N, C-alpha and C positions, 0 to 999 in steps of 0.2 A: 701191668705185669703180663698183660695178654700180648702186648708187643713183644715183651722180652721172650716170651714163651713161643712167639712165632719165629724167633730167630732160628735160622738153619744150622747155626753152630755157635759155639761158646765164644769164639773170636769175633764173630760178625756181631754179636749181641752187645759185647763190650764196646765196640767201636760205636755204634749207635747211640748207647747211653751217654758217652761222653761227649758226643756232637751235640745232643739235646742240651745238655748241661751247660756247654759253653755259649750256645745261643741265648739261654736264658740269663746268665751272667750278663752277657755283653748287652743285652737289651736293658737289663736292669740298671747297670752302671753307665749307660750312655755310649757304648761303643757302637751300637746300632741305632740308638734314639732311645728317649725316656717317655714314658706314659704320664700325661698330666691330667688333672681333673679338669673338667669343662662344665660350665653352666652359664647359659646365655650367650656364649661364643663357641658353641659345639659346631663340628663340621656336619655337612649334610642336614642342617636345620633340627639337630636333635635338641631336646631340652636340656638334658645333662646327661654325663657320662664320662668318656676319656677321650683324649686326642693324642696322637702320636707326635711328639716333638722331634723334629729334624736335628741332626747334629749341629751345635752351636746355637740352637734356639733357646727359649725361656718359657717356663710356666709361670703364669701370673694370677694374681688375685687383686682385684680392684673394687673401689667403693666410690660411689659418686652419690651426692644428694639430688633427688628429684621432688618435684612438687606433688603432693597428694592432695587432690581436689577435694576428697571427702574430709580428710582431717584439716585441711587448709593450712598445711605446714610442709616444710621440707622433710624428707625422711631418707636415710641411707638405703642404696641399692648396691648389693654385692654382684660381681660377675668373675668367672674363672675361665681360663683357656690357655691357649698356646700362642706364642709370638714367633715370628720367622727368625731364621739366624741372620738375616740381613742387617744392615745398620739401622733401618727403621725400627726394628724389635728392639734393639738396644736403647734407641732414642725413646721410645715409648716406656721403657722402664724408668727412664729419668724424668717422666712427666710430672711427678708429683713435686719437682723443683721449680716447675714454671707456674705462674699465677693463672687462675682461670676465673671465668665468670662466676661459674658455680664451684664450690669446694670439692675436690676429688683427690683421691690417693691410690697408689699402685704399689705392689711388691712383687718382685720377679725372683725365680729361684731355677736351677737346673741340675742340682746335686743328686737327686734321688727321684725315683718314680712317685707320682702323686704328691709331690713336695708342697704343692700350692693349696692343696685341700684344706690344711689347717691353719692357713695364713689368712688373717682377718686385719687388713690395714685399718688404721685409725685417721679420721679427718682432723686436721688442724684447722679450726674454724678462724678464718680472719674477719669474716662477717657473715651473719647469717641474714640474707636479705629476706624481707617480707614482700607479701604481694604487691604492696604500693611502691616499694624500692624497685621491685622487679619491673613495674611498669613504668617508673621513671628511667630505668635503665634501658628499657626497650624504646622508649621515646628518645633518649640520649642517642641511642645507636643509630636512629633514623633520622637525627638532625640534619645531616647534610642534605637529605631529600626534602625535608620540610623547607630548609632555607632556599633550595633550589625553586620549590613550587612558589613560595612567598615572592622570590625575586621576579620569577616569570609573571607572577599575577600583577605585581606592582608595575613591571615594564608594560604589560598590556594595558592597564589603566592609563599609564602616561601616554602610551600611543593613541589610545581612544580620545584622551583629553586633547592631545595635540592635533589629531585629525579634525576634532570638532571646532577647535579654535580656528584652524586654517579654513575650514568650511565657512564658518561664520564670517571671516574677514573677506572670503571670495564673494559671499553674498552681499557683504557691505560694499565691496568694491563696484558690484553691479548697480547698487543704488547710488553710490558716491565714489566712483573710482579714483584710485590715486594718481591717474593720468591727468586729471583736471584738478588742480589744486583748489583747496577749499576757499582761498581768497582770490580776489581778482575777477575781471569781467571777460566777457568774450573777445572784447577788443585787445586786452591783454594777452589772451591766448593766441590771436592772430598775430599780434606784433611779435611774439616770442617764437613764432614758427620758423620754418627754414629760411624764410626771407625770399623765396622764389616767387612770391606772388600767386602761387597756385592753390593757396588754402591750407588748412590744416591736415596733418597726417590722418590716414584713414581711420586707424583704431580710435584716435581722439574724436574723429567725426561721429562714429558710431557711439562713443561714450556720451557725447553731447545729446544725440538723438534719444538715448535712454533716460535722459533727465529732463525731458520736455513734459510740461502740462498743458495740454490744450485748453484754450479759453473760450473762443467763440469764432464762428466762421465770418470772415469780412469780405469774401468775394467768391464768385464762381464763374467758370469759364468752360471752353470746350475740353480743355486738358483735365479738369478736376476742380478742386476747391483750394482756397486759400484761408489759413486759420491763423489767428493770433494766438501764440503760446508763450509760456513763461518758462525760461530756464531757471532751474533751481528755485522755482516759485517767485523769482523777482525780475530778472531782466527780460524784457520783451523781444520776441523774435517773430518772424513770419514763416509759417511752415506750408509749403506748397505741397498739396497732397493730390497725386495724379491718380487717374482712373487706370484700371488694369490694362485697358487697351492703349493707353498712352505710355507704354513702357520705352518706346523709342524716343519719344520726346524728352522723357525723364532722362534717360541714358546720355542723350545728345547734350542736354543742357547741363548735366553734371560734367560731362567731358569738357564742354566749353569754359565752365567756370574754373576748373582745374588746370586750365592752360597757364603755363608759366607766364608771370608778369601781367596777369589778367586784371589784377586789382587796380582800381582807379576811382577817384572821388565821385565820378559820374558814371560808374557801372555799379549796380545793385551789389552791395557786400555779400559775398557768398560765406557761409559759415560751415555747412555740413551736409552730407546726403547719405541716405541709408534706406534699406528695405526692410521692412518689419512684416512678420506674418506668422500664423499659427498653422499653416497647411490648408485651411479652408479658405482664408482670405489672405491677401498680400496688399501692403500699403507702401507705396514708393514715395519718399519724402524728400523734399529739397527745403534745407532751412537757410534763410537769409535775414539780412537786417530788416527791422521793422520801421515803416514810416508811417506815422498815424495820419498824416494828410492824404494818403491813398494815392490814386492814379491821377495824372494829369487830367484825365477825361472827368473824373469826379471833381477835382479840385476846381477846374474852370467853370463847372455849373453853378457854383456857389461863391466863387471870388471874382472880384473886379480887380484888374491890374493896372498898376501905374507903370510909367516907362522904366523905371528901375527894376521893378518885379519882372516886366516882360523880357528885358534884356538879360537878366539873371537866368530866367527860364531857357531862353533861346540860346545863350552862350553855352550854358552847361550841357544842354543836349548836343550841341555841335561839338563840344569838347569830348564828351562820351563817344560819340560816333567817330570823331577823329582818331581817338585812342584804338578803337576797334579796328578801323581801316588801315592802321599804320603797322607795318612790320617792324620789330625791333630786333636788330642783329646782334649777336653775341654768343657767348658759351651757353648761356640760357636765355635764348632768344624767344621772341613771341611772334607766331605766324599772323599775318593779316586776317582779319575777321569780318565778314559781311553779316549783318543781322538777318535780313530777309523778312522781317515781320515787324517793322517799326510803325507804331501807332500811338495814339495818345493813351490808350488803356496799358500798353507796355512801358510806360514811362512813369516813374514815381516821384513825387515831390517831396523833398526834405525839408526839415524844420527851418534851415538857413534859406529857403526859397529856391536853391538849387534842384536839378533833376538828376535822377539816376536811371540808366537804361536796365531793362529787364527783359526776361523771357527769351532764352537762347535755344530754344527747342529746334528752330530751323536754321540755325547758323552754319555757315560754311567757313572753312579754314583754307588759307592758302600757303603752301611752302615754297618760296621762291627757289630754293637751291635744287629742289627736283621739278619744280613746275607742276605738282600735283595740287589739284583742287578737291579737298575733303568735303564731299557732300553726303550728309548722313542719310541711309536708306530709310526714309521716313514718309509715310503716306499722307501725313498731315500737309495742308497748303497753308499759305499766308491768308491774310485778311483781304478779300476781294476789293472793298472800297479803297484800300491804300496801295493796290497793285499798280506798278508803273505800266505804261502803254505796251512796252516790249515783252512783259510778262502775260499781259492780257491777250495779245495777238500771237503769243508763242515765238517770238522773233528773238528771244533772249539767247545770246551766245553763251552757253554754259561751259565752254572751254575757255573763257576769258574771265578771269576774276574781276577786272575793272567793270564789267557788265553787271556784276552783283552790286558792286560799290555804288554805281550810278542809279540801280534801282532803289537802293537804300536813300539816296539823296532825293529822288522823286518823293518818297514817303515823308522825308523830313520836312519839305516844302509844305506839305498838307498839314503837318502838325504845328508848323510855324503859323499857318493861316488860322487854325483853331485858337491859338494863344492871342494871336493879334486882335481878333474879334472882341475879346473881353479886356482890352486896354482902352481906358477911358481918355477922351480927348475933350477939348473945348473950354476948359476953365470953368466959369460959372454955369454956362450952358453945355455941361458935360453930355457927352454921347458915349453909348457902348452898345454893341449888339449882344443879342442874347447868344448862349452857347448853341453851336449847331455842329454837326459832323460834316466833313467834306461831301460835296455832291447831295446834301440832304434835301434840295429842292429838286433834283432832276432823277434820282433814283428811289427806290423803295427801302424800308428799313433794313432789310436784309437782302441786298441785290444779288444776282447770281453773276456768272461770268458773262453772259451775254449781255445783261443790262450794264454792266461796267465798260465792256469793250465798245458797245454801241456809243455810250457817252465819251468815253476818253479817247478811243482810237478814231472811231468814224467821225463823230461829230467834232472831236478835238475840243472838248469843253473843259473848262477848269473852274474852280471855286471863285465866286464872284468877289471882287475886291471893292469894298464900300468907297464912295467918293470922299468920305471925310478923311480917310487915310492920307489923300494927297495934300492936306492941309497941315499934316504932322509930320515933322522931320524924321522922327524914329520910326513911325509906321510905313512912311513913303519908303524909306531905305529898306526895311524889311519886305515890303511889298515887291520892290525890284528884285531882292534876293530870292524870294520863294518863287517868283516867276521864271528865274534862270533855273532854279532847282527842278521845277516840273515841266521844263521844256521837252518837247516831244522827241528830239534828237539827243540820245543819252550822251554822246561825247560833248555836248555844249554845256551840260549842267555843271554847277559849281562843286568842287570836291569839299568834303567835310572840313580839311585843314583850311581851305580858303574861306569857307563860311565862319569858321572859328575866328580866323584873324580878323575878318571884317566886323563881326560882331564885338570882338574885343576892343577895337578902334572906337567902334560907335558907342560903346558902353563908357569909354573914358571920356569922349567928347560930350556925351550926355552929362556926366558928372561934373565937367568943366563948366558947361553952360549953367548948370545949377549953382555952382559956387559963385560965378560971376553975377 
């Protein structure tokens, strides 16, 4: 009434009174908005009070079950407030028609101010979950994640098992690789190779080298040692272990053995080559066929020969040297090869009485198409006792491959002399010389270059031919042959092929005489 009394005039006061009344009615009936009761959803974070409903909005009263940890059960919880006039507000008013995980209900109104204050919706219980049910439902809601974790764990276990199996197989392959079949012999492997005559593939060679068990040392030399070994615990092989300083010899011998079409009955059978080491030491291995009779040098010291055995030894040596010296033409041809270190210690005796040429650490190759002579850069020299005169006096023409072949034939003549001394003659009054090295009676056990040059080049001495050989047809023929092989003039010496053919005829004639 103070406001009315403050009016300046009766007309003005009436106008202000009507304006206030219109505003009150408009606000009460929704012309300008309705006042809603709020509790839990009040603006500005108020605990309870009122909120102003915008035109088209709704007052609501809602109830929801919540878990009371003290009572250990679900209890209803009411909330009041205003909903916006947009479509989202209307949809929330219909929320009680949609199933919920926890039961809830809502009632909306907008017909009068504070219309929601006395509204208390009831919950229609579909199910009242317990704590155990709730726990199961929580677990069920996380089932996809659990399945994913289990699947990933299972996959990880499978991968680990697969890797373990593969690792085990790889370790087994190192001990027993699949490259070499569990059945069969080394001969089978070589026969099944490419057929080029150059030996097994490199990977198979390394595989074989890992499957060897060293047994005993059977020989030593300047290059290293020779060991008897067993492949897979059974088949015997010879393993030549080179000293570290002899790497050039190992490399050269391996290179020669792997030459195409190198394999021959009278060339030591090459199996594999490999280098083994741990960083602090290195072993260079050359694996070949094993012949238990040993070298010709050792064999002749304990064995007396008849004509048949002598001719077999000499013929097989000549056959092996002829194969080396001969160049084979073709798509996969073989170059001519000169040995350069022929001696009785480098010739092995096989069980059938034939011989096999070994030790190619000093060998040279000749390629006729290019005219090149492949001489390995090796500081090692041949055996002085068996060196040809032109080698001792340094007149060998290194640009001529024929010169190397003729030097080989000089050494072959000396080896024949060693074998012939052990051939028995005379029938009942049999005679045979003890084994001896060439020039054993004129030079010391380990002669130097000057000793040999003086005897061979200056004095022109040759091994003594016993007089009994003149009375034996075979030994007489061989003595003539070896004399031509060690002739001081290289071009006069017999070739390996000529010696091979002569011995073959002599061998046949000797058999014919025995048959008659």
